[in-house]
Each structure stands twice: as structure tokens, then as C-alpha cells.
N, C-alpha and C positions, 0 to 999 in steps of 0.2 A: 504494500500500500504506500503510495507516495506521501511524503510528509507535507504538512501545511506550514507556511511561514508567513506571518502577518496576514492571515486570512486568505491567501491565494494558494491555489493548488500548484505545486511545483512539478513540472514535467521532467521526467528523466530522459536524457538525450542519448541515443545510441550512436556509437562511432560508425562511420560509413566503412564499407568494405574497401579493400585496396583497389579493386577494379571499378568501383562506382563512386569514387571520391571526386567531387566537382573541382577541387583545387588541383589535384593531380592531373585530371583530364585537361584542364586549361593551361597547364604548364607553369603554374605559379608555385611558390613555396608552400609546403604543407606542414603544419606544426605537429601532426600526428606521427609518432615514432613508427618506423617500419614501412611507411608509404614511399612511393617513388618521388614525391615532391620534396623529400628530405635531402636528396642528392642535388646540390646546386653546382652545376658545372658551366664554365664559360663556353660560348658557342664560337670561339675563335682559336686559331692556332698560335697567334702572336701574343706573347705575355709581357712584352715591354723590354726595355734595355736592361742588360745585366747590372750595370752600375752607372750612376749619374753623379755629376758634381752638384752639390747643393747650392753653392753660391758662386757668383762671378768673381773672378780675381780683379782686384783694384788695379787700375792703370795709373802710373805716376806721370 
């Protein structure tokens, strides 16, 4: 039996299955552990330069 809090009936929410999760199907991040949306991978091969200089050198 669901519990009442402040006079309202609280509905128990069931977790969606891995195949039927709307966030995973849309390609967004999914907070549910074990779903496909937990794996956030970049869609590009280039990851940036290996090292960069943070500041320009002063010229005298």
C-alpha cells in the first residue's frame, strides 16, 4: 500500500527497462546505472593538442 504524505497519495515510480528508456533512445545522458546512456563518448577522433603553452612570452 502506498504511503500518504501530507494528505496526497504518493505514486511509486518504476524504473524503465534498458530497451525502453526514453533518454537512452534519444541519445542523451541517462542517470540510471546500467543503461546505455551512462557511457558518454565523444563523436570525434581528434582530442586536441598534446601540450599547449598557457601564456604568451613577453617581448622586450
